[in-house]
A tleap script that builds the chain and sets N, CA, C and O, in Angstrom:
source leaprc.protein.ff14SB
mol = sequence {
  NMET LYS VAL VAL LEU ASP THR ASN VAL TRP
  LEU SER SER ILE PHE TRP LYS GLY GLU ALA
  SER LYS ILE ILE ARG ASN CYS LYS ARG LYS
  SER ILE GLN ILE MET ILE THR ASP GLN ILE
  LEU SER GLU ILE ILE ASP VAL LEU ASN LYS
  GLU ALA LYS PHE GLN ARG PHE ILE LYS ASP
  ARG ASN GLN ASN ILE GLU ASP LEU ILE ARG
  THR ILE LEU SER ILE ALA ILE LEU LYS LYS
  SER LYS THR LYS LEU ASN ILE ILE LYS GLU
  ASP PRO LYS ASP ASN ILE ILE LEU GLU ALA
  ALA LEU ASP GLY LYS ALA ASP TYR ILE ILE
  SER TYR ASP LYS HIE LEU LEU ASN MET LEU
  GLU PHE ARG LYS ILE LYS ILE ILE LYS PRO
  ASN GLU PHE LEU LYS LEU ILE ASN CLYS
}
set mol.1.N position { 144.589 109.240 125.886 }
set mol.1.CA position { 144.295 110.267 126.547 }
set mol.1.C position { 142.509 110.787 126.697 }
set mol.1.O position { 141.884 110.596 125.654 }
set mol.2.N position { 141.864 111.266 127.607 }
set mol.2.CA position { 140.580 111.175 127.634 }
set mol.2.C position { 139.783 112.382 127.513 }
set mol.2.O position { 140.141 113.549 127.676 }
set mol.3.N position { 138.596 111.898 127.189 }
set mol.3.CA position { 137.210 113.121 126.333 }
set mol.3.C position { 135.973 112.206 127.218 }
set mol.3.O position { 135.777 111.158 127.834 }
set mol.4.N position { 135.222 113.703 126.673 }
set mol.4.CA position { 133.900 113.299 127.323 }
set mol.4.C position { 133.286 113.697 126.670 }
set mol.4.O position { 133.583 114.664 125.969 }
set mol.5.N position { 132.364 113.199 126.653 }
set mol.5.CA position { 131.866 113.441 125.057 }
set mol.5.C position { 130.091 114.088 125.146 }
set mol.5.O position { 129.327 113.304 125.710 }
set mol.6.N position { 129.532 115.247 124.702 }
set mol.6.CA position { 128.116 115.804 124.701 }
set mol.6.C position { 126.818 114.458 125.316 }
set mol.6.O position { 126.885 113.229 125.350 }
set mol.7.N position { 125.981 115.216 125.629 }
set mol.7.CA position { 124.653 113.868 125.792 }
set mol.7.C position { 124.350 114.085 123.834 }
set mol.7.O position { 124.404 113.063 123.150 }
set mol.8.N position { 124.100 115.247 123.249 }
set mol.8.CA position { 123.786 115.130 121.818 }
set mol.8.C position { 125.067 113.914 121.616 }
set mol.8.O position { 124.648 112.757 121.653 }
set mol.9.N position { 126.316 114.056 121.444 }
set mol.9.CA position { 126.905 113.472 120.790 }
set mol.9.C position { 126.921 111.554 121.270 }
set mol.9.O position { 127.657 110.801 120.631 }
set mol.10.N position { 126.064 111.027 122.378 }
set mol.10.CA position { 126.431 109.908 122.921 }
set mol.10.C position { 124.849 109.747 122.307 }
set mol.10.O position { 124.700 108.537 122.136 }
set mol.11.N position { 123.574 110.481 121.895 }
set mol.11.CA position { 122.817 110.734 121.204 }
set mol.11.C position { 122.968 109.886 120.144 }
set mol.11.O position { 122.470 108.761 120.128 }
set mol.12.N position { 123.653 110.371 119.212 }
set mol.12.CA position { 123.658 110.730 118.072 }
set mol.12.C position { 124.587 108.726 117.670 }
set mol.12.O position { 124.165 107.778 117.008 }
set mol.13.N position { 125.636 108.878 118.313 }
set mol.13.CA position { 126.629 107.308 118.057 }
set mol.13.C position { 125.778 106.093 118.811 }
set mol.13.O position { 126.322 105.007 119.008 }
set mol.14.N position { 124.577 106.318 119.168 }
set mol.14.CA position { 123.912 105.291 119.954 }
set mol.14.C position { 122.414 105.064 118.319 }
set mol.14.O position { 121.768 104.028 118.162 }
set mol.15.N position { 122.280 106.320 117.427 }
set mol.15.CA position { 121.038 105.980 117.085 }
set mol.15.C position { 121.457 105.979 115.500 }
set mol.15.O position { 120.632 105.605 114.667 }
set mol.16.N position { 122.975 106.480 115.050 }
set mol.16.CA position { 122.805 106.860 113.733 }
set mol.16.C position { 124.181 106.519 113.305 }
set mol.16.O position { 124.839 106.187 114.291 }
set mol.17.N position { 124.911 106.472 112.127 }
set mol.17.CA position { 126.017 105.536 111.958 }
set mol.17.C position { 126.775 106.491 111.410 }
set mol.17.O position { 127.220 106.307 110.277 }
set mol.18.N position { 127.086 107.804 112.190 }
set mol.18.CA position { 128.004 109.180 111.667 }
set mol.18.C position { 128.732 109.375 112.763 }
set mol.18.O position { 128.605 108.733 113.805 }
set mol.19.N position { 129.755 110.535 112.505 }
set mol.19.CA position { 130.560 110.579 112.855 }
set mol.19.C position { 130.765 110.666 114.190 }
set mol.19.O position { 131.922 110.782 114.593 }
set mol.20.N position { 129.660 110.625 115.122 }
set mol.20.CA position { 129.165 110.132 116.676 }
set mol.20.C position { 130.164 108.650 117.143 }
set mol.20.O position { 130.981 108.503 118.052 }
set mol.21.N position { 129.634 107.630 115.998 }
set mol.21.CA position { 129.588 106.269 116.369 }
set mol.21.C position { 131.158 106.000 115.732 }
set mol.21.O position { 131.922 105.117 116.122 }
set mol.22.N position { 131.400 106.878 114.775 }
set mol.22.CA position { 132.685 106.627 114.144 }
set mol.22.C position { 133.688 107.405 115.693 }
set mol.22.O position { 134.779 106.837 115.740 }
set mol.23.N position { 133.618 107.951 116.279 }
set mol.23.CA position { 134.352 108.324 117.686 }
set mol.23.C position { 134.696 107.125 118.783 }
set mol.23.O position { 135.747 106.871 119.372 }
set mol.24.N position { 133.241 106.416 118.827 }
set mol.24.CA position { 133.351 105.505 119.851 }
set mol.24.C position { 134.148 104.311 119.585 }
set mol.24.O position { 134.654 103.664 120.501 }
set mol.25.N position { 134.321 103.880 117.861 }
set mol.25.CA position { 134.719 103.417 117.125 }
set mol.25.C position { 136.331 102.756 117.595 }
set mol.25.O position { 136.846 101.667 117.848 }
set mol.26.N position { 136.862 104.874 117.476 }
set mol.26.CA position { 138.044 104.961 117.032 }
set mol.26.C position { 138.902 104.825 118.532 }
set mol.26.O position { 139.969 104.267 118.789 }
set mol.27.N position { 137.747 105.746 119.564 }
set mol.27.CA position { 138.297 105.711 121.082 }
set mol.27.C position { 138.983 103.821 121.026 }
set mol.27.O position { 140.155 103.457 120.926 }
set mol.28.N position { 137.999 103.161 121.112 }
set mol.28.CA position { 138.060 101.911 121.474 }
set mol.28.C position { 139.348 101.116 120.877 }
set mol.28.O position { 140.175 100.405 121.449 }
set mol.29.N position { 139.240 101.424 119.788 }
set mol.29.CA position { 140.527 101.280 118.733 }
set mol.29.C position { 142.052 101.675 119.191 }
set mol.29.O position { 143.092 101.021 119.273 }
set mol.30.N position { 141.752 102.882 119.421 }
set mol.30.CA position { 143.038 103.846 119.658 }
set mol.30.C position { 143.501 103.984 121.488 }
set mol.30.O position { 144.641 104.377 121.735 }
set mol.31.N position { 142.330 103.560 122.933 }
set mol.31.CA position { 142.710 103.129 123.715 }
set mol.31.C position { 142.305 104.716 124.287 }
set mol.31.O position { 142.836 105.049 125.347 }
set mol.32.N position { 141.328 105.754 123.573 }
set mol.32.CA position { 141.249 106.506 124.371 }
set mol.32.C position { 140.168 106.343 125.350 }
set mol.32.O position { 139.070 105.828 125.137 }
set mol.33.N position { 140.485 106.705 126.146 }
set mol.33.CA position { 139.036 107.258 127.398 }
set mol.33.C position { 138.590 108.043 127.674 }
set mol.33.O position { 139.061 109.078 128.147 }
set mol.34.N position { 137.025 107.621 127.338 }
set mol.34.CA position { 135.565 108.952 127.048 }
set mol.34.C position { 134.903 108.182 128.913 }
set mol.34.O position { 134.374 107.164 129.361 }
set mol.35.N position { 135.365 109.379 129.332 }
set mol.35.CA position { 134.675 109.670 130.359 }
set mol.35.C position { 132.900 109.907 130.705 }
set mol.35.O position { 132.025 109.719 129.859 }
set mol.36.N position { 132.763 110.151 131.482 }
set mol.36.CA position { 131.176 110.008 131.617 }
set mol.36.C position { 130.696 110.249 133.369 }
set mol.36.O position { 131.529 109.817 134.167 }
set mol.37.N position { 129.380 110.925 134.003 }
set mol.37.CA position { 129.193 110.647 134.520 }
set mol.37.C position { 127.727 110.447 134.957 }
set mol.37.O position { 126.796 110.175 134.200 }
set mol.38.N position { 127.664 110.613 136.210 }
set mol.38.CA position { 126.025 110.076 136.499 }
set mol.38.C position { 124.979 111.220 135.934 }
set mol.38.O position { 123.807 110.995 135.633 }
set mol.39.N position { 125.612 112.427 135.857 }
set mol.39.CA position { 125.007 113.639 135.334 }
set mol.39.C position { 124.149 113.596 134.273 }
set mol.39.O position { 123.022 113.956 133.933 }
set mol.40.N position { 125.428 112.830 133.754 }
set mol.40.CA position { 125.672 112.901 132.152 }
set mol.40.C position { 124.841 111.887 131.470 }
set mol.40.O position { 124.668 111.840 130.252 }
set mol.41.N position { 124.288 110.991 132.437 }
set mol.41.CA position { 123.478 109.545 132.480 }
set mol.41.C position { 122.110 109.620 132.793 }
set mol.41.O position { 121.259 108.895 132.278 }
set mol.42.N position { 121.851 110.638 133.777 }
set mol.42.CA position { 120.825 110.645 134.207 }
set mol.42.C position { 119.853 111.557 132.978 }
set mol.42.O position { 118.702 111.347 132.595 }
set mol.43.N position { 120.932 112.720 132.536 }
set mol.43.CA position { 120.541 113.495 131.327 }
set mol.43.C position { 120.023 113.000 130.032 }
set mol.43.O position { 119.136 113.429 129.295 }
set mol.44.N position { 121.043 111.690 129.931 }
set mol.44.CA position { 120.514 110.907 128.586 }
set mol.44.C position { 119.048 109.818 128.963 }
set mol.44.O position { 118.142 109.557 128.171 }
set mol.45.N position { 119.157 109.411 130.148 }
set mol.45.CA position { 117.849 109.281 130.316 }
set mol.45.C position { 116.852 109.720 129.687 }
set mol.45.O position { 116.125 109.404 128.745 }
set mol.46.N position { 117.049 110.893 130.769 }
set mol.46.CA position { 115.310 112.146 130.519 }
set mol.46.C position { 115.048 112.414 129.253 }
set mol.46.O position { 113.967 112.753 128.772 }
set mol.47.N position { 116.688 112.154 128.399 }
set mol.47.CA position { 115.879 112.726 126.796 }
set mol.47.C position { 115.338 111.157 126.230 }
set mol.47.O position { 114.368 110.943 125.504 }
set mol.48.N position { 116.279 110.175 126.801 }
set mol.48.CA position { 115.216 108.713 125.952 }
set mol.48.C position { 114.186 108.991 126.187 }
set mol.48.O position { 113.568 109.416 125.211 }
set mol.49.N position { 113.495 108.941 127.362 }
set mol.49.CA position { 112.317 109.529 127.814 }
set mol.49.C position { 111.160 110.352 127.503 }
set mol.49.O position { 109.933 110.320 127.406 }
set mol.50.N position { 111.950 110.938 127.421 }
set mol.50.CA position { 110.956 112.516 126.637 }
set mol.50.C position { 111.036 112.593 125.117 }
set mol.50.O position { 110.085 113.296 124.774 }
set mol.51.N position { 111.558 112.295 124.301 }
set mol.51.CA position { 111.853 112.341 123.201 }
set mol.51.C position { 110.996 111.352 122.229 }
set mol.51.O position { 111.320 110.171 122.358 }
set mol.52.N position { 110.238 111.540 121.531 }
set mol.52.CA position { 109.368 110.725 121.046 }
set mol.52.C position { 109.944 109.944 119.501 }
set mol.52.O position { 109.755 108.879 118.913 }
set mol.53.N position { 110.497 110.818 119.362 }
set mol.53.CA position { 112.041 110.423 118.449 }
set mol.53.C position { 112.723 109.327 118.754 }
set mol.53.O position { 112.852 108.516 117.837 }
set mol.54.N position { 113.127 109.110 119.629 }
set mol.54.CA position { 114.325 108.173 120.677 }
set mol.54.C position { 113.445 106.707 120.628 }
set mol.54.O position { 113.712 105.645 120.065 }
set mol.55.N position { 111.971 107.225 121.689 }
set mol.55.CA position { 110.936 106.339 121.626 }
set mol.55.C position { 110.787 105.163 120.533 }
set mol.55.O position { 110.982 103.959 120.701 }
set mol.56.N position { 110.288 106.015 119.076 }
set mol.56.CA position { 110.548 105.254 118.254 }
set mol.56.C position { 111.544 104.450 118.224 }
set mol.56.O position { 111.485 103.236 118.423 }
set mol.57.N position { 112.728 105.235 117.915 }
set mol.57.CA position { 113.996 104.093 117.272 }
set mol.57.C position { 114.116 102.870 117.877 }
set mol.57.O position { 114.213 101.771 117.331 }
set mol.58.N position { 114.095 103.255 119.561 }
set mol.58.CA position { 114.468 101.911 120.742 }
set mol.58.C position { 113.125 101.316 120.431 }
set mol.58.O position { 113.113 100.138 120.788 }
set mol.59.N position { 112.122 101.656 119.956 }
set mol.59.CA position { 110.829 100.478 119.624 }
set mol.59.C position { 111.429 100.187 118.002 }
set mol.59.O position { 111.309 98.991 117.739 }
set mol.60.N position { 111.766 100.624 117.374 }
set mol.60.CA position { 112.003 100.172 116.209 }
set mol.60.C position { 113.577 98.906 116.079 }
set mol.60.O position { 113.940 98.286 115.079 }
set mol.61.N position { 114.035 98.901 117.116 }
set mol.61.CA position { 115.170 98.558 117.247 }
set mol.61.C position { 115.060 97.264 118.449 }
set mol.61.O position { 116.119 96.859 118.931 }
set mol.62.N position { 114.104 96.815 118.777 }
set mol.62.CA position { 113.477 96.309 119.607 }
set mol.62.C position { 114.293 96.343 120.919 }
set mol.62.O position { 114.344 95.247 121.476 }
set mol.63.N position { 114.929 97.329 121.527 }
set mol.63.CA position { 115.556 97.793 122.414 }
set mol.63.C position { 115.315 98.145 123.296 }
set mol.63.O position { 114.114 98.376 123.439 }
set mol.64.N position { 116.255 98.439 124.514 }
set mol.64.CA position { 115.216 99.329 125.553 }
set mol.64.C position { 116.421 100.217 126.735 }
set mol.64.O position { 117.531 99.742 126.975 }
set mol.65.N position { 115.938 101.489 127.330 }
set mol.65.CA position { 116.756 102.289 127.833 }
set mol.65.C position { 117.677 101.925 128.785 }
set mol.65.O position { 118.624 102.677 129.016 }
set mol.66.N position { 117.571 101.081 129.263 }
set mol.66.CA position { 118.120 100.163 130.042 }
set mol.66.C position { 119.547 99.543 129.023 }
set mol.66.O position { 120.697 99.962 129.152 }
set mol.67.N position { 119.240 98.796 128.331 }
set mol.67.CA position { 120.071 98.719 128.151 }
set mol.67.C position { 121.180 99.240 126.859 }
set mol.67.O position { 122.162 98.740 126.310 }
set mol.68.N position { 120.576 100.253 126.763 }
set mol.68.CA position { 121.298 101.058 126.291 }
set mol.68.C position { 122.272 102.406 127.041 }
set mol.68.O position { 122.862 103.425 126.682 }
set mol.69.N position { 121.968 101.601 128.355 }
set mol.69.CA position { 123.519 102.551 129.181 }
set mol.69.C position { 123.467 101.466 129.650 }
set mol.69.O position { 123.272 101.857 130.801 }
set mol.70.N position { 123.480 100.049 129.771 }
set mol.70.CA position { 124.378 99.071 130.256 }
set mol.70.C position { 125.830 98.879 128.997 }
set mol.70.O position { 127.005 98.518 129.071 }
set mol.71.N position { 124.828 99.394 127.829 }
set mol.71.CA position { 125.710 99.864 126.288 }
set mol.71.C position { 127.214 100.762 126.834 }
set mol.71.O position { 128.391 100.490 127.071 }
set mol.72.N position { 126.046 102.318 126.850 }
set mol.72.CA position { 127.566 103.248 127.184 }
set mol.72.C position { 128.594 103.172 128.404 }
set mol.72.O position { 129.657 103.773 128.559 }
set mol.73.N position { 128.036 102.376 129.108 }
set mol.73.CA position { 128.848 101.795 130.731 }
set mol.73.C position { 129.743 101.017 130.537 }
set mol.73.O position { 130.825 100.846 131.098 }
set mol.74.N position { 129.123 100.412 129.490 }
set mol.74.CA position { 130.682 98.977 128.755 }
set mol.74.C position { 131.794 100.060 127.872 }
set mol.74.O position { 132.783 99.720 127.223 }
set mol.75.N position { 131.321 101.290 128.073 }
set mol.75.CA position { 132.404 101.560 126.732 }
set mol.75.C position { 132.981 102.610 127.583 }
set mol.75.O position { 134.152 102.250 127.456 }
set mol.76.N position { 133.044 103.562 128.300 }
set mol.76.CA position { 132.751 104.381 129.223 }
set mol.76.C position { 133.301 104.361 130.698 }
set mol.76.O position { 132.908 103.568 131.554 }
set mol.77.N position { 134.375 105.448 130.911 }
set mol.77.CA position { 134.416 104.882 132.171 }
set mol.77.C position { 133.658 106.019 133.165 }
set mol.77.O position { 133.935 107.193 132.920 }
set mol.78.N position { 132.894 105.796 134.066 }
set mol.78.CA position { 132.004 106.578 135.163 }
set mol.78.C position { 133.031 107.088 136.218 }
set mol.78.O position { 133.935 106.519 136.830 }
set mol.79.N position { 132.659 108.103 136.210 }
set mol.79.CA position { 133.404 109.259 137.401 }
set mol.79.C position { 132.010 109.717 138.671 }
set mol.79.O position { 130.785 109.804 138.585 }
set mol.80.N position { 132.832 109.880 139.576 }
set mol.80.CA position { 131.664 110.839 139.967 }
set mol.80.C position { 131.915 111.739 140.504 }
set mol.80.O position { 132.782 111.949 141.352 }
set mol.81.N position { 130.687 112.791 139.771 }
set mol.81.CA position { 131.288 114.000 139.604 }
set mol.81.C position { 131.452 114.863 140.869 }
set mol.81.O position { 130.608 114.462 141.671 }
set mol.82.N position { 131.989 115.621 141.267 }
set mol.82.CA position { 132.387 116.202 142.438 }
set mol.82.C position { 132.281 117.713 141.993 }
set mol.82.O position { 131.869 118.437 142.900 }
set mol.83.N position { 132.487 118.191 141.106 }
set mol.83.CA position { 132.559 119.438 140.706 }
set mol.83.C position { 131.143 119.869 140.802 }
set mol.83.O position { 130.263 119.014 140.708 }
set mol.84.N position { 130.754 121.496 141.035 }
set mol.84.CA position { 129.701 122.134 140.604 }
set mol.84.C position { 130.046 123.411 139.929 }
set mol.84.O position { 130.300 124.479 140.484 }
set mol.85.N position { 130.016 123.085 138.297 }
set mol.85.CA position { 130.001 124.575 138.079 }
set mol.85.C position { 128.700 125.406 137.685 }
set mol.85.O position { 127.721 124.672 137.550 }
set mol.86.N position { 128.394 127.052 137.420 }
set mol.86.CA position { 128.084 128.034 137.006 }
set mol.86.C position { 128.586 128.560 136.004 }
set mol.86.O position { 128.994 129.677 136.322 }
set mol.87.N position { 128.793 128.314 134.832 }
set mol.87.CA position { 130.106 128.930 133.881 }
set mol.87.C position { 129.377 129.158 132.663 }
set mol.87.O position { 129.829 130.043 131.937 }
set mol.88.N position { 127.937 128.306 132.134 }
set mol.88.CA position { 127.164 128.304 131.890 }
set mol.88.C position { 125.965 128.666 131.619 }
set mol.88.O position { 125.259 127.755 131.187 }
set mol.89.N position { 125.171 130.333 131.786 }
set mol.89.CA position { 124.141 130.766 132.061 }
set mol.89.C position { 123.090 130.136 130.913 }
set mol.89.O position { 122.420 129.217 131.383 }
set mol.90.N position { 122.814 130.430 129.544 }
set mol.90.CA position { 122.595 130.349 128.818 }
set mol.90.C position { 121.499 128.946 128.106 }
set mol.90.O position { 120.625 128.884 127.241 }
set mol.91.N position { 122.354 127.699 129.319 }
set mol.91.CA position { 121.554 127.007 129.315 }
set mol.91.C position { 122.607 125.933 130.341 }
set mol.91.O position { 123.417 125.137 129.865 }
set mol.92.N position { 122.445 126.070 131.312 }
set mol.92.CA position { 122.722 125.993 132.877 }
set mol.92.C position { 123.046 124.136 132.826 }
set mol.92.O position { 124.094 123.755 133.347 }
set mol.93.N position { 122.247 123.247 132.286 }
set mol.93.CA position { 122.810 121.925 132.452 }
set mol.93.C position { 123.779 121.522 131.459 }
set mol.93.O position { 124.254 120.391 131.556 }
set mol.94.N position { 124.157 122.310 130.482 }
set mol.94.CA position { 125.517 122.386 129.953 }
set mol.94.C position { 126.912 122.430 131.102 }
set mol.94.O position { 128.072 122.208 130.754 }
set mol.95.N position { 126.514 122.738 132.396 }
set mol.95.CA position { 127.949 122.520 133.020 }
set mol.95.C position { 128.037 121.391 133.339 }
set mol.95.O position { 129.075 120.777 133.587 }
set mol.96.N position { 126.513 120.850 133.375 }
set mol.96.CA position { 127.503 118.969 133.839 }
set mol.96.C position { 128.290 118.020 132.442 }
set mol.96.O position { 128.338 116.798 132.309 }
set mol.97.N position { 128.658 118.741 131.835 }
set mol.97.CA position { 129.331 118.810 130.551 }
set mol.97.C position { 131.373 118.609 131.077 }
set mol.97.O position { 132.338 117.845 131.107 }
set mol.98.N position { 130.906 119.880 131.355 }
set mol.98.CA position { 132.103 120.758 131.673 }
set mol.98.C position { 133.005 120.116 132.981 }
set mol.98.O position { 134.161 119.762 133.213 }
set mol.99.N position { 131.496 120.224 133.773 }
set mol.99.CA position { 132.467 119.474 135.392 }
set mol.99.C position { 132.566 118.307 135.268 }
set mol.99.O position { 133.327 118.142 136.222 }
set mol.100.N position { 132.358 116.840 134.680 }
set mol.100.CA position { 132.799 116.213 133.520 }
set mol.100.C position { 134.029 116.148 133.736 }
set mol.100.O position { 134.806 115.750 134.603 }
set mol.101.N position { 134.032 116.646 132.714 }
set mol.101.CA position { 135.877 116.964 131.909 }
set mol.101.C position { 136.317 117.523 132.854 }
set mol.101.O position { 137.323 116.969 132.411 }
set mol.102.N position { 136.653 118.131 133.833 }
set mol.102.CA position { 137.737 118.752 135.407 }
set mol.102.C position { 137.492 117.513 136.101 }
set mol.102.O position { 138.564 117.031 136.467 }
set mol.103.N position { 136.402 116.745 136.454 }
set mol.103.CA position { 136.467 115.917 136.972 }
set mol.103.C position { 137.182 114.572 136.664 }
set mol.103.O position { 137.690 113.852 137.524 }
set mol.104.N position { 137.157 114.345 135.435 }
set mol.104.CA position { 137.750 112.845 135.032 }
set mol.104.C position { 138.617 113.751 134.034 }
set mol.104.O position { 139.009 113.257 132.977 }
set mol.105.N position { 138.989 115.399 134.452 }
set mol.105.CA position { 141.257 115.019 133.901 }
set mol.105.C position { 140.726 115.343 132.388 }
set mol.105.O position { 141.441 116.037 131.665 }
set mol.106.N position { 140.071 115.082 132.135 }
set mol.106.CA position { 139.420 115.086 130.213 }
set mol.106.C position { 140.704 116.170 129.356 }
set mol.106.O position { 141.412 116.942 130.004 }
set mol.107.N position { 140.787 116.045 128.051 }
set mol.107.CA position { 141.848 116.669 127.474 }
set mol.107.C position { 141.000 117.528 126.297 }
set mol.107.O position { 141.311 118.364 125.448 }
set mol.108.N position { 140.102 117.046 126.601 }
set mol.108.CA position { 138.673 117.072 124.771 }
set mol.108.C position { 137.180 116.933 125.372 }
set mol.108.O position { 136.612 115.871 125.624 }
set mol.109.N position { 136.711 118.128 125.532 }
set mol.109.CA position { 134.853 117.768 125.603 }
set mol.109.C position { 134.807 118.022 123.573 }
set mol.109.O position { 135.236 118.789 122.710 }
set mol.110.N position { 133.831 116.559 123.751 }
set mol.110.CA position { 133.152 116.369 122.044 }
set mol.110.C position { 131.830 117.183 121.806 }
set mol.110.O position { 130.829 116.512 122.055 }
set mol.111.N position { 131.694 117.880 121.578 }
set mol.111.CA position { 130.087 118.335 121.142 }
set mol.111.C position { 130.191 119.192 120.461 }
set mol.111.O position { 131.167 119.916 120.264 }
set mol.112.N position { 128.433 119.214 119.694 }
set mol.112.CA position { 127.384 119.504 118.952 }
set mol.112.C position { 126.872 121.291 119.525 }
set mol.112.O position { 126.428 122.223 118.855 }
set mol.113.N position { 127.177 121.191 121.013 }
set mol.113.CA position { 125.934 122.669 121.418 }
set mol.113.C position { 127.057 123.451 120.868 }
set mol.113.O position { 128.182 123.171 120.453 }
set mol.114.N position { 126.361 124.535 121.010 }
set mol.114.CA position { 126.927 125.562 120.442 }
set mol.114.C position { 128.030 126.249 121.788 }
set mol.114.O position { 129.218 126.553 121.681 }
set mol.115.N position { 127.279 126.325 122.815 }
set mol.115.CA position { 127.040 127.639 124.287 }
set mol.115.C position { 128.903 126.236 124.474 }
set mol.115.O position { 129.850 126.884 124.919 }
set mol.116.N position { 129.160 125.191 124.280 }
set mol.116.CA position { 130.210 124.765 124.762 }
set mol.116.C position { 130.833 125.641 123.972 }
set mol.116.O position { 131.312 126.750 124.214 }
set mol.117.N position { 130.731 124.646 122.446 }
set mol.117.CA position { 131.715 124.859 121.180 }
set mol.117.C position { 132.209 126.313 121.059 }
set mol.117.O position { 133.051 126.464 120.174 }
set mol.118.N position { 131.897 127.329 121.698 }
set mol.118.CA position { 131.937 128.780 121.248 }
set mol.118.C position { 132.892 129.731 122.295 }
set mol.118.O position { 133.232 130.913 122.336 }
set mol.119.N position { 133.175 128.218 123.310 }
set mol.119.CA position { 134.073 128.192 124.428 }
set mol.119.C position { 135.399 128.184 123.843 }
set mol.119.O position { 136.101 129.170 124.072 }
set mol.120.N position { 135.977 127.032 122.962 }
set mol.120.CA position { 136.796 126.375 122.683 }
set mol.120.C position { 137.518 126.170 123.337 }
set mol.120.O position { 138.515 125.729 122.766 }
set mol.121.N position { 137.674 126.292 125.022 }
set mol.121.CA position { 138.232 125.916 125.165 }
set mol.121.C position { 138.074 126.023 126.703 }
set mol.121.O position { 137.829 127.210 126.914 }
set mol.122.N position { 138.098 125.345 127.886 }
set mol.122.CA position { 137.616 125.648 129.457 }
set mol.122.C position { 139.010 125.313 130.093 }
set mol.122.O position { 139.489 124.336 129.517 }
set mol.123.N position { 139.635 125.684 130.857 }
set mol.123.CA position { 140.687 125.530 131.919 }
set mol.123.C position { 141.031 124.278 130.949 }
set mol.123.O position { 140.874 123.061 131.045 }
set mol.124.N position { 141.370 124.822 130.336 }
set mol.124.CA position { 142.760 123.824 129.143 }
set mol.124.C position { 142.121 122.523 128.654 }
set mol.124.O position { 142.659 121.605 128.036 }
set mol.125.N position { 141.218 122.612 128.949 }
set mol.125.CA position { 140.697 121.572 128.359 }
set mol.125.C position { 139.826 122.189 126.764 }
set mol.125.O position { 139.032 123.110 126.575 }
set mol.126.N position { 140.387 121.266 125.941 }
set mol.126.CA position { 139.548 122.265 123.924 }
set mol.126.C position { 138.519 121.365 123.992 }
set mol.126.O position { 138.448 120.273 124.555 }
set mol.127.N position { 137.197 122.400 122.892 }
set mol.127.CA position { 136.070 122.111 123.137 }
set mol.127.C position { 135.929 121.502 121.755 }
set mol.127.O position { 136.650 122.199 121.041 }
set mol.128.N position { 135.353 120.534 120.996 }
set mol.128.CA position { 135.681 120.062 119.329 }
set mol.128.C position { 134.605 119.643 118.884 }
set mol.128.O position { 134.109 118.769 119.594 }
set mol.129.N position { 134.031 119.912 117.987 }
set mol.129.CA position { 132.843 119.262 117.118 }
set mol.129.C position { 133.912 117.670 116.966 }
set mol.129.O position { 135.123 117.507 117.109 }
set mol.130.N position { 132.461 116.425 116.520 }
set mol.130.CA position { 133.308 115.368 116.674 }
set mol.130.C position { 133.645 115.395 115.458 }
set mol.130.O position { 134.457 114.472 115.409 }
set mol.131.N position { 133.561 115.927 114.194 }
set mol.131.CA position { 134.460 115.536 112.928 }
set mol.131.C position { 135.500 116.607 113.295 }
set mol.131.O position { 135.277 117.294 112.298 }
set mol.132.N position { 136.202 117.107 113.766 }
set mol.132.CA position { 137.732 117.814 114.240 }
set mol.132.C position { 138.072 116.812 114.949 }
set mol.132.O position { 139.243 116.499 114.733 }
set mol.133.N position { 137.184 115.710 116.247 }
set mol.133.CA position { 138.318 115.045 117.152 }
set mol.133.C position { 138.774 113.868 115.700 }
set mol.133.O position { 139.921 113.422 115.693 }
set mol.134.N position { 137.946 113.524 114.742 }
set mol.134.CA position { 137.895 112.445 114.370 }
set mol.134.C position { 138.919 113.052 113.441 }
set mol.134.O position { 139.539 112.074 113.024 }
set mol.135.N position { 139.457 114.188 112.864 }
set mol.135.CA position { 140.489 114.455 112.099 }
set mol.135.C position { 141.653 114.526 112.959 }
set mol.135.O position { 142.725 114.139 112.495 }
set mol.136.N position { 141.602 114.930 114.050 }
set mol.136.CA position { 143.101 115.324 114.815 }
set mol.136.C position { 143.519 113.451 115.478 }
set mol.136.O position { 144.721 113.218 115.600 }
set mol.137.N position { 142.381 112.127 115.896 }
set mol.137.CA position { 143.041 111.121 116.232 }
set mol.137.C position { 143.319 110.492 114.799 }
set mol.137.O position { 143.995 109.463 114.778 }
set mol.138.N position { 142.871 111.003 113.634 }
set mol.138.CA position { 143.133 109.902 112.049 }
set mol.138.C position { 144.622 110.655 111.606 }
set mol.138.O position { 145.234 110.146 110.667 }
set mol.139.N position { 145.100 111.658 112.167 }
set mol.139.CA position { 146.029 112.570 111.387 }
set mol.139.C position { 147.099 110.993 110.590 }
set mol.139.O position { 148.040 111.208 109.827 }
savepdb mol mol.pdb
quit
């Protein structure tokens, strides 16, 4: 099984021990492939650089952004993004998640984002919340 995590799920998995971090652990344990593209990595870096709360978390944990990105790359499979979409008009940046899912031949997109979740499915790729994915893989 292949999945794409939205940026918000990656950030949640890094800084909190909730559903998102459980997804990372479960994917490792169950040999589920997590796909990521350079565009998603860039968005993660942008958010980490711009958001004060993440800057505090990084500083408090004595980490740096480069280490966090290395950790992500040790977990995920980096795919070159070839597809360009303009499906989500309300928040065009969300299109990178759809592009990654297509390029990585993902089965699921896991997100907290309402623009993506409202779609339910995109070209046979199911779009679900982290808690729904955990229920699915832990049946």
